[in-house]
All heavy atoms as atom14 arrays in JSON, in Angstrom:
{
  "sequence": "MPTCAILGSYVLGLHFGLGVYGAWIGMACDECIRCLWMIARLRSRKWEKKALVSS",
  "atom14_mask": [
    [1, 1, 1, 1, 1, 1, 1, 1, 0, 0, 0, 0, 0, 0],
    [1, 1, 1, 1, 1, 1, 1, 0, 0, 0, 0, 0, 0, 0],
    [1, 1, 1, 1, 1, 1, 1, 0, 0, 0, 0, 0, 0, 0],
    [1, 1, 1, 1, 1, 1, 0, 0, 0, 0, 0, 0, 0, 0],
    [1, 1, 1, 1, 1, 0, 0, 0, 0, 0, 0, 0, 0, 0],
    [1, 1, 1, 1, 1, 1, 1, 1, 0, 0, 0, 0, 0, 0],
    [1, 1, 1, 1, 1, 1, 1, 1, 0, 0, 0, 0, 0, 0],
    [1, 1, 1, 1, 0, 0, 0, 0, 0, 0, 0, 0, 0, 0],
    [1, 1, 1, 1, 1, 1, 0, 0, 0, 0, 0, 0, 0, 0],
    [1, 1, 1, 1, 1, 1, 1, 1, 1, 1, 1, 1, 0, 0],
    [1, 1, 1, 1, 1, 1, 1, 0, 0, 0, 0, 0, 0, 0],
    [1, 1, 1, 1, 1, 1, 1, 1, 0, 0, 0, 0, 0, 0],
    [1, 1, 1, 1, 0, 0, 0, 0, 0, 0, 0, 0, 0, 0],
    [1, 1, 1, 1, 1, 1, 1, 1, 0, 0, 0, 0, 0, 0],
    [1, 1, 1, 1, 1, 1, 1, 1, 1, 1, 0, 0, 0, 0],
    [1, 1, 1, 1, 1, 1, 1, 1, 1, 1, 1, 0, 0, 0],
    [1, 1, 1, 1, 0, 0, 0, 0, 0, 0, 0, 0, 0, 0],
    [1, 1, 1, 1, 1, 1, 1, 1, 0, 0, 0, 0, 0, 0],
    [1, 1, 1, 1, 0, 0, 0, 0, 0, 0, 0, 0, 0, 0],
    [1, 1, 1, 1, 1, 1, 1, 0, 0, 0, 0, 0, 0, 0],
    [1, 1, 1, 1, 1, 1, 1, 1, 1, 1, 1, 1, 0, 0],
    [1, 1, 1, 1, 0, 0, 0, 0, 0, 0, 0, 0, 0, 0],
    [1, 1, 1, 1, 1, 0, 0, 0, 0, 0, 0, 0, 0, 0],
    [1, 1, 1, 1, 1, 1, 1, 1, 1, 1, 1, 1, 1, 1],
    [1, 1, 1, 1, 1, 1, 1, 1, 0, 0, 0, 0, 0, 0],
    [1, 1, 1, 1, 0, 0, 0, 0, 0, 0, 0, 0, 0, 0],
    [1, 1, 1, 1, 1, 1, 1, 1, 0, 0, 0, 0, 0, 0],
    [1, 1, 1, 1, 1, 0, 0, 0, 0, 0, 0, 0, 0, 0],
    [1, 1, 1, 1, 1, 1, 0, 0, 0, 0, 0, 0, 0, 0],
    [1, 1, 1, 1, 1, 1, 1, 1, 0, 0, 0, 0, 0, 0],
    [1, 1, 1, 1, 1, 1, 1, 1, 1, 0, 0, 0, 0, 0],
    [1, 1, 1, 1, 1, 1, 0, 0, 0, 0, 0, 0, 0, 0],
    [1, 1, 1, 1, 1, 1, 1, 1, 0, 0, 0, 0, 0, 0],
    [1, 1, 1, 1, 1, 1, 1, 1, 1, 1, 1, 0, 0, 0],
    [1, 1, 1, 1, 1, 1, 0, 0, 0, 0, 0, 0, 0, 0],
    [1, 1, 1, 1, 1, 1, 1, 1, 0, 0, 0, 0, 0, 0],
    [1, 1, 1, 1, 1, 1, 1, 1, 1, 1, 1, 1, 1, 1],
    [1, 1, 1, 1, 1, 1, 1, 1, 0, 0, 0, 0, 0, 0],
    [1, 1, 1, 1, 1, 1, 1, 1, 0, 0, 0, 0, 0, 0],
    [1, 1, 1, 1, 1, 0, 0, 0, 0, 0, 0, 0, 0, 0],
    [1, 1, 1, 1, 1, 1, 1, 1, 1, 1, 1, 0, 0, 0],
    [1, 1, 1, 1, 1, 1, 1, 1, 0, 0, 0, 0, 0, 0],
    [1, 1, 1, 1, 1, 1, 1, 1, 1, 1, 1, 0, 0, 0],
    [1, 1, 1, 1, 1, 1, 0, 0, 0, 0, 0, 0, 0, 0],
    [1, 1, 1, 1, 1, 1, 1, 1, 1, 1, 1, 0, 0, 0],
    [1, 1, 1, 1, 1, 1, 1, 1, 1, 0, 0, 0, 0, 0],
    [1, 1, 1, 1, 1, 1, 1, 1, 1, 1, 1, 1, 1, 1],
    [1, 1, 1, 1, 1, 1, 1, 1, 1, 0, 0, 0, 0, 0],
    [1, 1, 1, 1, 1, 1, 1, 1, 1, 0, 0, 0, 0, 0],
    [1, 1, 1, 1, 1, 1, 1, 1, 1, 0, 0, 0, 0, 0],
    [1, 1, 1, 1, 1, 0, 0, 0, 0, 0, 0, 0, 0, 0],
    [1, 1, 1, 1, 1, 1, 1, 1, 0, 0, 0, 0, 0, 0],
    [1, 1, 1, 1, 1, 1, 1, 0, 0, 0, 0, 0, 0, 0],
    [1, 1, 1, 1, 1, 1, 0, 0, 0, 0, 0, 0, 0, 0],
    [1, 1, 1, 1, 1, 1, 0, 0, 0, 0, 0, 0, 0, 0]
  ],
  "atom14_positions": [
    [[-69.03, -31.77, 80.73], [-68.24, -31.04, 79.78], [-67.33, -30.0, 80.44], [-66.24, -29.79, 79.95], [-69.14, -30.37, 78.75], [-69.79, -31.34, 77.79], [-68.65, -32.47, 77.05], [-68.34, -31.7, 75.52], [0.0, 0.0, 0.0], [0.0, 0.0, 0.0], [0.0, 0.0, 0.0], [0.0, 0.0, 0.0], [0.0, 0.0, 0.0], [0.0, 0.0, 0.0]],
    [[-67.75, -29.36, 81.52], [-66.82, -28.42, 82.14], [-65.54, -29.1, 82.62], [-64.5, -28.46, 82.73], [-67.6, -27.84, 83.32], [-69.02, -27.99, 82.94], [-69.09, -29.25, 82.14], [0.0, 0.0, 0.0], [0.0, 0.0, 0.0], [0.0, 0.0, 0.0], [0.0, 0.0, 0.0], [0.0, 0.0, 0.0], [0.0, 0.0, 0.0], [0.0, 0.0, 0.0]],
    [[-65.62, -30.4, 82.9], [-64.42, -31.12, 83.31], [-63.35, -31.05, 82.23], [-62.16, -30.91, 82.53], [-64.77, -32.59, 83.61], [-65.82, -32.62, 84.57], [-63.58, -33.34, 84.14], [0.0, 0.0, 0.0], [0.0, 0.0, 0.0], [0.0, 0.0, 0.0], [0.0, 0.0, 0.0], [0.0, 0.0, 0.0], [0.0, 0.0, 0.0], [0.0, 0.0, 0.0]],
    [[-63.78, -31.12, 80.98], [-62.84, -31.03, 79.86], [-62.15, -29.67, 79.85], [-60.93, -29.59, 79.67], [-63.59, -31.26, 78.55], [-62.56, -31.17, 77.09], [0.0, 0.0, 0.0], [0.0, 0.0, 0.0], [0.0, 0.0, 0.0], [0.0, 0.0, 0.0], [0.0, 0.0, 0.0], [0.0, 0.0, 0.0], [0.0, 0.0, 0.0], [0.0, 0.0, 0.0]],
    [[-62.88, -28.6, 80.09], [-62.29, -27.26, 80.1], [-61.36, -27.09, 81.3], [-60.27, -26.53, 81.16], [-63.39, -26.2, 80.14], [0.0, 0.0, 0.0], [0.0, 0.0, 0.0], [0.0, 0.0, 0.0], [0.0, 0.0, 0.0], [0.0, 0.0, 0.0], [0.0, 0.0, 0.0], [0.0, 0.0, 0.0], [0.0, 0.0, 0.0], [0.0, 0.0, 0.0]],
    [[-61.78, -27.58, 82.45], [-60.96, -27.43, 83.65], [-59.69, -28.25, 83.53], [-58.59, -27.75, 83.81], [-61.76, -27.84, 84.9], [-62.9, -26.85, 85.13], [-60.86, -27.91, 86.13], [-63.91, -27.3, 86.15], [0.0, 0.0, 0.0], [0.0, 0.0, 0.0], [0.0, 0.0, 0.0], [0.0, 0.0, 0.0], [0.0, 0.0, 0.0], [0.0, 0.0, 0.0]],
    [[-59.82, -29.5, 83.11], [-58.65, -30.36, 82.96], [-57.71, -29.84, 81.88], [-56.49, -29.79, 82.06], [-59.07, -31.79, 82.65], [-57.96, -32.82, 82.57], [-57.24, -32.94, 83.9], [-58.52, -34.16, 82.15], [0.0, 0.0, 0.0], [0.0, 0.0, 0.0], [0.0, 0.0, 0.0], [0.0, 0.0, 0.0], [0.0, 0.0, 0.0], [0.0, 0.0, 0.0]],
    [[-58.27, -29.42, 80.76], [-57.46, -28.87, 79.68], [-56.74, -27.6, 80.09], [-55.57, -27.39, 79.77], [0.0, 0.0, 0.0], [0.0, 0.0, 0.0], [0.0, 0.0, 0.0], [0.0, 0.0, 0.0], [0.0, 0.0, 0.0], [0.0, 0.0, 0.0], [0.0, 0.0, 0.0], [0.0, 0.0, 0.0], [0.0, 0.0, 0.0], [0.0, 0.0, 0.0]],
    [[-57.45, -26.74, 80.83], [-56.83, -25.5, 81.3], [-55.71, -25.79, 82.29], [-54.65, -25.16, 82.24], [-57.87, -24.62, 81.98], [-58.85, -24.24, 81.06], [0.0, 0.0, 0.0], [0.0, 0.0, 0.0], [0.0, 0.0, 0.0], [0.0, 0.0, 0.0], [0.0, 0.0, 0.0], [0.0, 0.0, 0.0], [0.0, 0.0, 0.0], [0.0, 0.0, 0.0]],
    [[-55.91, -26.77, 83.15], [-54.88, -27.12, 84.13], [-53.64, -27.68, 83.44], [-52.53, -27.24, 83.69], [-55.42, -28.13, 85.13], [-54.36, -28.65, 86.07], [-53.89, -27.88, 87.12], [-53.81, -29.91, 85.87], [-52.9, -28.34, 87.96], [-52.82, -30.39, 86.71], [-52.37, -29.6, 87.75], [-51.38, -30.08, 88.56], [0.0, 0.0, 0.0], [0.0, 0.0, 0.0]],
    [[-53.87, -28.65, 82.55], [-52.75, -29.31, 81.89], [-51.98, -28.32, 81.01], [-50.75, -28.23, 81.09], [-53.23, -30.52, 81.07], [-52.12, -31.07, 80.2], [-53.74, -31.61, 82.0], [0.0, 0.0, 0.0], [0.0, 0.0, 0.0], [0.0, 0.0, 0.0], [0.0, 0.0, 0.0], [0.0, 0.0, 0.0], [0.0, 0.0, 0.0], [0.0, 0.0, 0.0]],
    [[-52.69, -27.58, 80.17], [-52.01, -26.66, 79.27], [-51.46, -25.44, 79.99], [-50.37, -24.96, 79.67], [-52.95, -26.23, 78.14], [-53.35, -27.33, 77.17], [-54.45, -26.82, 76.25], [-52.17, -27.81, 76.38], [0.0, 0.0, 0.0], [0.0, 0.0, 0.0], [0.0, 0.0, 0.0], [0.0, 0.0, 0.0], [0.0, 0.0, 0.0], [0.0, 0.0, 0.0]],
    [[-52.22, -24.93, 80.95], [-51.81, -23.71, 81.63], [-50.7, -23.89, 82.64], [-49.74, -23.12, 82.68], [0.0, 0.0, 0.0], [0.0, 0.0, 0.0], [0.0, 0.0, 0.0], [0.0, 0.0, 0.0], [0.0, 0.0, 0.0], [0.0, 0.0, 0.0], [0.0, 0.0, 0.0], [0.0, 0.0, 0.0], [0.0, 0.0, 0.0], [0.0, 0.0, 0.0]],
    [[-50.81, -24.92, 83.45], [-49.82, -25.1, 84.52], [-48.75, -26.14, 84.17], [-47.57, -25.89, 84.38], [-50.54, -25.5, 85.81], [-51.49, -24.46, 86.38], [-52.16, -24.97, 87.64], [-50.75, -23.16, 86.67], [0.0, 0.0, 0.0], [0.0, 0.0, 0.0], [0.0, 0.0, 0.0], [0.0, 0.0, 0.0], [0.0, 0.0, 0.0], [0.0, 0.0, 0.0]],
    [[-49.16, -27.28, 83.67], [-48.2, -28.35, 83.41], [-47.25, -27.98, 82.26], [-46.05, -28.2, 82.35], [-48.93, -29.65, 83.1], [-48.04, -30.83, 82.96], [-47.33, -31.35, 84.03], [-47.71, -31.58, 81.89], [-46.61, -32.37, 83.61], [-46.84, -32.53, 82.31], [0.0, 0.0, 0.0], [0.0, 0.0, 0.0], [0.0, 0.0, 0.0], [0.0, 0.0, 0.0]],
    [[-47.8, -27.45, 81.19], [-46.97, -27.07, 80.04], [-46.48, -25.62, 80.12], [-45.74, -25.17, 79.25], [-47.71, -27.29, 78.73], [-47.88, -28.75, 78.38], [-49.15, -29.27, 78.2], [-46.8, -29.59, 78.25], [-49.32, -30.61, 77.89], [-46.96, -30.92, 77.95], [-48.22, -31.43, 77.76], [0.0, 0.0, 0.0], [0.0, 0.0, 0.0], [0.0, 0.0, 0.0]],
    [[-46.94, -24.88, 81.12], [-46.44, -23.54, 81.36], [-46.95, -22.49, 80.38], [-46.28, -21.47, 80.17], [0.0, 0.0, 0.0], [0.0, 0.0, 0.0], [0.0, 0.0, 0.0], [0.0, 0.0, 0.0], [0.0, 0.0, 0.0], [0.0, 0.0, 0.0], [0.0, 0.0, 0.0], [0.0, 0.0, 0.0], [0.0, 0.0, 0.0], [0.0, 0.0, 0.0]],
    [[-48.13, -22.69, 79.81], [-48.66, -21.71, 78.86], [-49.44, -20.6, 79.55], [-49.79, -19.6, 78.91], [-49.55, -22.4, 77.82], [-48.83, -23.38, 76.89], [-49.84, -24.08, 76.01], [-47.79, -22.67, 76.05], [0.0, 0.0, 0.0], [0.0, 0.0, 0.0], [0.0, 0.0, 0.0], [0.0, 0.0, 0.0], [0.0, 0.0, 0.0], [0.0, 0.0, 0.0]],
    [[-49.75, -20.76, 80.81], [-50.46, -19.72, 81.57], [-51.88, -19.5, 81.07], [-52.63, -20.44, 80.82], [0.0, 0.0, 0.0], [0.0, 0.0, 0.0], [0.0, 0.0, 0.0], [0.0, 0.0, 0.0], [0.0, 0.0, 0.0], [0.0, 0.0, 0.0], [0.0, 0.0, 0.0], [0.0, 0.0, 0.0], [0.0, 0.0, 0.0], [0.0, 0.0, 0.0]],
    [[-52.23, -18.23, 80.92], [-53.59, -17.87, 80.52], [-53.89, -18.37, 79.11], [-55.01, -18.79, 78.82], [-53.78, -16.34, 80.6], [-55.14, -15.92, 80.07], [-53.62, -15.88, 82.03], [0.0, 0.0, 0.0], [0.0, 0.0, 0.0], [0.0, 0.0, 0.0], [0.0, 0.0, 0.0], [0.0, 0.0, 0.0], [0.0, 0.0, 0.0], [0.0, 0.0, 0.0]],
    [[-52.88, -18.38, 78.26], [-53.1, -18.88, 76.89], [-53.49, -20.36, 76.91], [-54.34, -20.8, 76.14], [-51.85, -18.68, 76.03], [-51.51, -17.22, 75.83], [-50.31, -16.7, 76.29], [-52.39, -16.36, 75.2], [-49.99, -15.37, 76.12], [-52.1, -15.02, 75.02], [-50.9, -14.53, 75.48], [-50.6, -13.21, 75.32], [0.0, 0.0, 0.0], [0.0, 0.0, 0.0]],
    [[-52.88, -21.13, 77.77], [-53.25, -22.53, 77.91], [-54.68, -22.7, 78.4], [-55.39, -23.6, 77.96], [0.0, 0.0, 0.0], [0.0, 0.0, 0.0], [0.0, 0.0, 0.0], [0.0, 0.0, 0.0], [0.0, 0.0, 0.0], [0.0, 0.0, 0.0], [0.0, 0.0, 0.0], [0.0, 0.0, 0.0], [0.0, 0.0, 0.0], [0.0, 0.0, 0.0]],
    [[-55.12, -21.82, 79.3], [-56.5, -21.86, 79.77], [-57.46, -21.54, 78.63], [-58.51, -22.18, 78.49], [-56.69, -20.87, 80.93], [0.0, 0.0, 0.0], [0.0, 0.0, 0.0], [0.0, 0.0, 0.0], [0.0, 0.0, 0.0], [0.0, 0.0, 0.0], [0.0, 0.0, 0.0], [0.0, 0.0, 0.0], [0.0, 0.0, 0.0], [0.0, 0.0, 0.0]],
    [[-57.12, -20.56, 77.82], [-57.98, -20.22, 76.67], [-58.04, -21.37, 75.67], [-59.11, -21.67, 75.13], [-57.47, -18.96, 75.98], [-57.7, -17.71, 76.74], [-58.56, -17.53, 77.8], [-57.08, -16.46, 76.51], [-58.5, -16.23, 78.23], [-57.59, -15.55, 77.47], [-56.14, -16.0, 75.61], [-57.2, -14.24, 77.53], [-55.75, -14.68, 75.67], [-56.27, -13.81, 76.61]],
    [[-56.91, -22.0, 75.42], [-56.89, -23.14, 74.5], [-57.73, -24.28, 75.06], [-58.47, -24.94, 74.33], [-55.44, -23.58, 74.22], [-54.69, -22.5, 73.45], [-55.41, -24.9, 73.46], [-53.18, -22.73, 73.38], [0.0, 0.0, 0.0], [0.0, 0.0, 0.0], [0.0, 0.0, 0.0], [0.0, 0.0, 0.0], [0.0, 0.0, 0.0], [0.0, 0.0, 0.0]],
    [[-57.62, -24.53, 76.37], [-58.41, -25.58, 77.01], [-59.9, -25.31, 76.89], [-60.68, -26.23, 76.59], [0.0, 0.0, 0.0], [0.0, 0.0, 0.0], [0.0, 0.0, 0.0], [0.0, 0.0, 0.0], [0.0, 0.0, 0.0], [0.0, 0.0, 0.0], [0.0, 0.0, 0.0], [0.0, 0.0, 0.0], [0.0, 0.0, 0.0], [0.0, 0.0, 0.0]],
    [[-60.31, -24.06, 77.09], [-61.73, -23.73, 76.96], [-62.19, -23.8, 75.51], [-63.32, -24.21, 75.23], [-61.99, -22.36, 77.56], [-61.93, -22.37, 79.08], [-62.47, -20.84, 79.82], [-60.94, -19.92, 79.82], [0.0, 0.0, 0.0], [0.0, 0.0, 0.0], [0.0, 0.0, 0.0], [0.0, 0.0, 0.0], [0.0, 0.0, 0.0], [0.0, 0.0, 0.0]],
    [[-61.32, -23.43, 74.58], [-61.68, -23.52, 73.16], [-61.84, -24.99, 72.74], [-62.76, -25.31, 71.98], [-60.61, -22.85, 72.3], [0.0, 0.0, 0.0], [0.0, 0.0, 0.0], [0.0, 0.0, 0.0], [0.0, 0.0, 0.0], [0.0, 0.0, 0.0], [0.0, 0.0, 0.0], [0.0, 0.0, 0.0], [0.0, 0.0, 0.0], [0.0, 0.0, 0.0]],
    [[-60.98, -25.85, 73.25], [-61.11, -27.29, 72.97], [-62.42, -27.83, 73.53], [-63.07, -28.66, 72.9], [-59.93, -28.06, 73.53], [-58.4, -27.79, 72.64], [0.0, 0.0, 0.0], [0.0, 0.0, 0.0], [0.0, 0.0, 0.0], [0.0, 0.0, 0.0], [0.0, 0.0, 0.0], [0.0, 0.0, 0.0], [0.0, 0.0, 0.0], [0.0, 0.0, 0.0]],
    [[-62.82, -27.36, 74.71], [-64.09, -27.77, 75.3], [-65.25, -27.37, 74.39], [-66.16, -28.16, 74.15], [-64.25, -27.14, 76.68], [-65.63, -27.39, 77.27], [-66.02, -28.56, 77.36], [-66.3, -26.41, 77.64], [0.0, 0.0, 0.0], [0.0, 0.0, 0.0], [0.0, 0.0, 0.0], [0.0, 0.0, 0.0], [0.0, 0.0, 0.0], [0.0, 0.0, 0.0]],
    [[-65.21, -26.15, 73.87], [-66.28, -25.7, 72.97], [-66.31, -26.51, 71.68], [-67.38, -26.81, 71.16], [-66.11, -24.21, 72.67], [-66.39, -23.32, 73.86], [-67.82, -23.4, 74.35], [-68.74, -23.54, 73.52], [-68.02, -23.32, 75.57], [0.0, 0.0, 0.0], [0.0, 0.0, 0.0], [0.0, 0.0, 0.0], [0.0, 0.0, 0.0], [0.0, 0.0, 0.0]],
    [[-65.14, -26.87, 71.15], [-65.09, -27.67, 69.93], [-65.66, -29.06, 70.15], [-66.42, -29.56, 69.32], [-63.65, -27.76, 69.42], [-63.02, -26.21, 68.79], [0.0, 0.0, 0.0], [0.0, 0.0, 0.0], [0.0, 0.0, 0.0], [0.0, 0.0, 0.0], [0.0, 0.0, 0.0], [0.0, 0.0, 0.0], [0.0, 0.0, 0.0], [0.0, 0.0, 0.0]],
    [[-65.33, -29.67, 71.28], [-65.87, -30.99, 71.6], [-67.38, -30.9, 71.78], [-68.13, -31.76, 71.3], [-65.18, -31.56, 72.85], [-63.73, -31.91, 72.52], [-65.91, -32.78, 73.38], [-62.88, -32.24, 73.72], [0.0, 0.0, 0.0], [0.0, 0.0, 0.0], [0.0, 0.0, 0.0], [0.0, 0.0, 0.0], [0.0, 0.0, 0.0], [0.0, 0.0, 0.0]],
    [[-67.84, -29.85, 72.45], [-69.28, -29.66, 72.65], [-69.98, -29.47, 71.3], [-71.09, -29.99, 71.08], [-69.49, -28.43, 73.53], [-70.86, -28.34, 74.1], [-70.96, -27.17, 75.03], [-69.96, -27.3, 76.09], [-69.99, -26.6, 77.2], [-70.93, -25.72, 77.4], [-69.07, -26.76, 78.13], [0.0, 0.0, 0.0], [0.0, 0.0, 0.0], [0.0, 0.0, 0.0]],
    [[-69.35, -28.75, 70.38], [-69.92, -28.53, 69.06], [-70.06, -29.85, 68.3], [-71.09, -30.13, 67.7], [-69.06, -27.55, 68.28], [-69.61, -27.28, 66.59], [0.0, 0.0, 0.0], [0.0, 0.0, 0.0], [0.0, 0.0, 0.0], [0.0, 0.0, 0.0], [0.0, 0.0, 0.0], [0.0, 0.0, 0.0], [0.0, 0.0, 0.0], [0.0, 0.0, 0.0]],
    [[-69.01, -30.66, 68.33], [-69.06, -31.96, 67.65], [-70.13, -32.86, 68.25], [-70.82, -33.58, 67.54], [-67.69, -32.63, 67.7], [-66.58, -31.93, 66.92], [-65.24, -32.61, 67.19], [-66.89, -31.92, 65.44], [0.0, 0.0, 0.0], [0.0, 0.0, 0.0], [0.0, 0.0, 0.0], [0.0, 0.0, 0.0], [0.0, 0.0, 0.0], [0.0, 0.0, 0.0]],
    [[-70.27, -32.81, 69.58], [-71.29, -33.59, 70.27], [-72.69, -33.16, 69.79], [-73.55, -34.01, 69.52], [-71.16, -33.38, 71.76], [-72.04, -34.24, 72.61], [-73.4, -34.29, 72.61], [-71.62, -35.2, 73.56], [-73.85, -35.18, 73.52], [-72.78, -35.76, 74.13], [-70.38, -35.61, 74.02], [-72.72, -36.73, 75.11], [-70.35, -36.58, 75.0], [-71.49, -37.13, 75.53]],
    [[-72.93, -31.86, 69.69], [-74.24, -31.38, 69.28], [-74.52, -31.67, 67.81], [-75.66, -31.96, 67.44], [-74.35, -29.88, 69.55], [-74.41, -29.53, 71.02], [-75.74, -30.38, 71.91], [-77.17, -29.7, 71.13], [0.0, 0.0, 0.0], [0.0, 0.0, 0.0], [0.0, 0.0, 0.0], [0.0, 0.0, 0.0], [0.0, 0.0, 0.0], [0.0, 0.0, 0.0]],
    [[-73.51, -31.63, 66.96], [-73.7, -31.99, 65.56], [-74.11, -33.45, 65.44], [-75.04, -33.79, 64.69], [-72.43, -31.69, 64.74], [-72.25, -30.18, 64.57], [-72.48, -32.38, 63.38], [-70.93, -29.78, 63.96], [0.0, 0.0, 0.0], [0.0, 0.0, 0.0], [0.0, 0.0, 0.0], [0.0, 0.0, 0.0], [0.0, 0.0, 0.0], [0.0, 0.0, 0.0]],
    [[-73.44, -34.31, 66.2], [-73.79, -35.74, 66.19], [-75.22, -35.93, 66.71], [-75.97, -36.75, 66.17], [-72.8, -36.53, 67.04], [0.0, 0.0, 0.0], [0.0, 0.0, 0.0], [0.0, 0.0, 0.0], [0.0, 0.0, 0.0], [0.0, 0.0, 0.0], [0.0, 0.0, 0.0], [0.0, 0.0, 0.0], [0.0, 0.0, 0.0], [0.0, 0.0, 0.0]],
    [[-75.6, -35.18, 67.72], [-76.95, -35.29, 68.27], [-78.0, -34.83, 67.26], [-79.06, -35.45, 67.1], [-77.06, -34.45, 69.54], [-78.4, -34.54, 70.19], [-78.41, -33.81, 71.52], [-79.71, -33.94, 72.12], [-80.53, -32.94, 72.37], [-80.16, -31.72, 72.1], [-81.7, -33.13, 72.91], [0.0, 0.0, 0.0], [0.0, 0.0, 0.0], [0.0, 0.0, 0.0]],
    [[-77.72, -33.73, 66.57], [-78.68, -33.24, 65.58], [-78.81, -34.18, 64.39], [-79.9, -34.38, 63.86], [-78.28, -31.84, 65.11], [-78.52, -30.73, 66.11], [-77.91, -29.43, 65.6], [-79.99, -30.55, 66.39], [0.0, 0.0, 0.0], [0.0, 0.0, 0.0], [0.0, 0.0, 0.0], [0.0, 0.0, 0.0], [0.0, 0.0, 0.0], [0.0, 0.0, 0.0]],
    [[-77.71, -34.77, 63.97], [-77.76, -35.69, 62.84], [-78.45, -37.01, 63.17], [-78.97, -37.68, 62.29], [-76.35, -35.97, 62.32], [-75.79, -34.79, 61.59], [-74.51, -35.14, 60.91], [-74.03, -33.97, 60.18], [-72.87, -33.92, 59.57], [-72.06, -34.95, 59.61], [-72.51, -32.83, 58.94], [0.0, 0.0, 0.0], [0.0, 0.0, 0.0], [0.0, 0.0, 0.0]],
    [[-78.48, -37.39, 64.46], [-79.15, -38.63, 64.84], [-80.66, -38.5, 64.75], [-81.36, -39.51, 64.61], [-78.77, -39.03, 66.27], [-79.4, -38.19, 67.21], [0.0, 0.0, 0.0], [0.0, 0.0, 0.0], [0.0, 0.0, 0.0], [0.0, 0.0, 0.0], [0.0, 0.0, 0.0], [0.0, 0.0, 0.0], [0.0, 0.0, 0.0], [0.0, 0.0, 0.0]],
    [[-81.17, -37.29, 64.82], [-82.59, -36.95, 64.71], [-83.46, -37.59, 65.8], [-84.67, -37.69, 65.66], [-83.12, -37.28, 63.33], [-82.35, -36.52, 62.25], [-82.88, -36.67, 60.9], [-83.77, -35.74, 60.3], [-83.64, -34.43, 60.16], [-82.67, -33.81, 60.72], [-84.5, -33.73, 59.49], [0.0, 0.0, 0.0], [0.0, 0.0, 0.0], [0.0, 0.0, 0.0]],
    [[-82.87, -38.02, 66.9], [-83.65, -38.58, 68.01], [-84.5, -37.5, 68.68], [-85.55, -37.8, 69.24], [-82.73, -39.19, 69.05], [-82.12, -40.49, 68.64], [-81.3, -41.06, 69.78], [-80.68, -42.37, 69.37], [-79.87, -42.94, 70.47], [0.0, 0.0, 0.0], [0.0, 0.0, 0.0], [0.0, 0.0, 0.0], [0.0, 0.0, 0.0], [0.0, 0.0, 0.0]],
    [[-84.06, -36.26, 68.62], [-84.77, -35.18, 69.29], [-86.11, -34.87, 68.64], [-86.98, -34.26, 69.27], [-83.9, -33.92, 69.31], [-83.42, -33.51, 67.94], [-82.33, -33.97, 67.29], [-84.07, -32.6, 67.07], [-82.23, -33.39, 66.05], [-83.3, -32.54, 65.89], [-85.21, -31.82, 67.15], [-83.63, -31.72, 64.82], [-85.54, -31.02, 66.09], [-84.76, -30.97, 64.92]],
    [[-86.31, -35.29, 67.38], [-87.58, -35.0, 66.71], [-88.75, -35.79, 67.28], [-89.9, -35.42, 67.15], [-87.47, -35.29, 65.21], [-86.58, -34.31, 64.49], [-86.47, -34.61, 63.02], [-86.79, -35.74, 62.61], [-86.06, -33.71, 62.28], [0.0, 0.0, 0.0], [0.0, 0.0, 0.0], [0.0, 0.0, 0.0], [0.0, 0.0, 0.0], [0.0, 0.0, 0.0]],
    [[-88.46, -36.9, 67.95], [-89.53, -37.74, 68.52], [-90.04, -37.21, 69.84], [-91.08, -37.65, 70.31], [-88.99, -39.16, 68.71], [-88.59, -39.8, 67.4], [-87.92, -41.12, 67.64], [-87.39, -41.64, 66.3], [-86.43, -42.7, 66.47], [0.0, 0.0, 0.0], [0.0, 0.0, 0.0], [0.0, 0.0, 0.0], [0.0, 0.0, 0.0], [0.0, 0.0, 0.0]],
    [[-89.37, -36.29, 70.44], [-89.78, -35.72, 71.72], [-90.6, -34.46, 71.5], [-90.28, -33.64, 70.65], [-88.56, -35.41, 72.55], [-87.58, -36.55, 72.64], [-87.13, -36.76, 74.02], [-86.06, -37.81, 74.11], [-86.53, -39.13, 74.17], [0.0, 0.0, 0.0], [0.0, 0.0, 0.0], [0.0, 0.0, 0.0], [0.0, 0.0, 0.0], [0.0, 0.0, 0.0]],
    [[-91.68, -34.31, 72.28], [-92.52, -33.12, 72.15], [-92.9, -32.62, 73.53], [-93.19, -33.41, 74.43], [-93.78, -33.46, 71.36], [0.0, 0.0, 0.0], [0.0, 0.0, 0.0], [0.0, 0.0, 0.0], [0.0, 0.0, 0.0], [0.0, 0.0, 0.0], [0.0, 0.0, 0.0], [0.0, 0.0, 0.0], [0.0, 0.0, 0.0], [0.0, 0.0, 0.0]],
    [[-92.9, -31.32, 73.68], [-93.32, -30.71, 74.94], [-94.82, -30.41, 74.93], [-95.45, -30.4, 75.97], [-92.55, -29.42, 75.19], [-91.05, -29.59, 75.42], [-90.38, -28.23, 75.55], [-90.8, -30.4, 76.68], [0.0, 0.0, 0.0], [0.0, 0.0, 0.0], [0.0, 0.0, 0.0], [0.0, 0.0, 0.0], [0.0, 0.0, 0.0], [0.0, 0.0, 0.0]],
    [[-95.37, -30.17, 73.74], [-96.76, -29.81, 73.61], [-97.39, -30.79, 72.62], [-96.87, -31.03, 71.54], [-96.92, -28.37, 73.08], [-98.39, -28.02, 72.92], [-96.23, -27.4, 74.0], [0.0, 0.0, 0.0], [0.0, 0.0, 0.0], [0.0, 0.0, 0.0], [0.0, 0.0, 0.0], [0.0, 0.0, 0.0], [0.0, 0.0, 0.0], [0.0, 0.0, 0.0]],
    [[-98.52, -31.37, 73.0], [-99.19, -32.28, 72.06], [-99.94, -31.47, 71.02], [-100.48, -30.39, 71.29], [-100.15, -33.2, 72.8], [-101.14, -32.45, 73.45], [0.0, 0.0, 0.0], [0.0, 0.0, 0.0], [0.0, 0.0, 0.0], [0.0, 0.0, 0.0], [0.0, 0.0, 0.0], [0.0, 0.0, 0.0], [0.0, 0.0, 0.0], [0.0, 0.0, 0.0]],
    [[-100.01, -31.98, 69.8], [-100.66, -31.23, 68.73], [-102.04, -31.75, 68.42], [-102.57, -32.64, 68.94], [-99.83, -31.28, 67.47], [-99.42, -32.58, 67.18], [0.0, 0.0, 0.0], [0.0, 0.0, 0.0], [0.0, 0.0, 0.0], [0.0, 0.0, 0.0], [0.0, 0.0, 0.0], [0.0, 0.0, 0.0], [0.0, 0.0, 0.0], [0.0, 0.0, 0.0]]
  ]
}
């Protein structure tokens, strides 16, 4: 996931000439993608089958 932030910051900040604002937008996009990924993971409910402590 950090690749998304780094690549987004590079493209928006340097290629499009947005500077620091482009880096912030790139990092915000990374967080949004990470959020969507975690929502999909929580809705799949696969994590409920895993346990660290037996009951």
